[in-house]
Phi, psi and omega in degrees: 000318179298319179296322180295320180294316178298321178295319180294319178297315180299319180296316180295319179297316179298317180297322180295318180296311182292326179295317179296321180296319182292332184268350183294123181283151177282132181277137175229123175261117182251122176260121178278162181279334185216186183293167179299116176198174187298346174304335183241022187304323183304323182284319178293323177295316180301324178287313184294321184272001176082013180294322177291317180299318179297333179269012179061044181235144172245099188261127177256109182268118184253113179298153177259199180172180184298338182255012182243120178252111182310317179301322179291322181296312182289326178295330180271005178085011182274358180205153174269329183210144182231155171263126180208162173277148185297324177303316179295317182295317181289324177295319179296321180297317180293334181269004173114358175258101190285072179282143178229130177285122179253347179195153183226080180298327180272120183272327182232163183272145177254009184279138180219164166248122183248127186237154171285132181297329183294346178285349181087005180282119179241336180213167179304333179297337181277000179292334184304131179084001184257165176254125185241130177278128185227133173285142177250210184060039178098346181272354183277345189293320174300323178295312181298322177295320179298312180296323178296319179297323180278352184060041177251117179297150179253028182252014178086191181089171182294332182260001180236190175238148174266127183262123176258122178292111187267134173286183182273056175206181183244021182305322183301325180278329179291322182266006179058034173277340179222149178282330180220155175223159176285136178216160170254147181302333187258359186221277189297328178304317181285336175294323177296314180296316179295336180279355174115002177259110183290160181302330181294343180257012182239152173235131182241146177234109181277130179303324179302319182280342179270358177078016181235021180289145174242156184291138182240156171051050173271170177255128186232143175229171177280139186303317183299327181294336181286351176282347180265112181303326180294323178292317178300317180294321178295318178293328177297317177294321179295312181296317180300314180293323179295318180293329173295323177296317179293321178297317179295320180297324178291326181279336183225066187301316182293316179297323179296319179297322178295321177299319177299314180301321179297338181260001181276097181291339183282334183073012185277339185274154178242155181298317181303312183291320183288324177296317178295317179297319181300319179298320180285320179298320181299332177291328183279333179265350182303133178084358181268133172255010180092349183272123180297131175275115182305328180294322177293323177296313181297322178295319179298313180299315180300318179297318183289325178288339183262024184277037177078214185283347182229068183293153181292328175231150185258350180206162179294129180290155174240133176072025185277353177212160179209150173259006184301320181288313178300317182290343179273355178293130183265000000 
């Protein structure tokens, strides 16, 4: 009888161990490019609505910030996958961090140059002699490529433009230190309006419409990890669940914005701003199934190679993107 009880206990223990093992979700550490906001709503929605759980994933979403560089985080083992802009990713790849784009949730660019109408700027030809606020840290390359395309020097003077290194705010245009500043359709543009300058007093130039847009907010992993079929399969589940999150966010923008707010540990975001941002972000992800369009990639590379005397990349990258993960989605 004692042997039978011991056998039953052992059997139950074994079943419990194997059952727990079978139910253990795969961990995915995701590093965002910036702080918690609607720019990343698809991932927070996928987590909140259980899309990751349904895919047998335990996803840890790590907010970014001004002192956090996703390529450095993933190179140091702090993430399995990162959200980054392609200029940054390709520059990192050329410098030795072998990032590979596995999915592209953002189909179009949200970058713009926003100018005060009172400066007399009506077209890019009117930039000459003006001061333009430009983000650096890898974000300046589309701008430099644009100026190179227009044959406008960035060294100042009546026939060139003076470049003001812009912080991550819109103070230069508010304080009239610059005639134009860099903005995103979903964020800084609205900060200008909220500061008291109405849209009727602004002129905007979208990089997408100027033919110099580069891909933003793609998903990147380290190249060596793609040699592991188990990793590819895990990323396929992650991308599939994330795209469900983006689809849900487009169908329920206000609810998605609230989910983002619920995840904002800083308390810095407001419902008004996040709902508005969600509406603009949804325009950028509209029509995307997560699969990178090779033509968009080639345009990005061409733009980066054409960045004047100091291009972000010096040669065409090889192996910088793959459809292997998308094609593995069941």
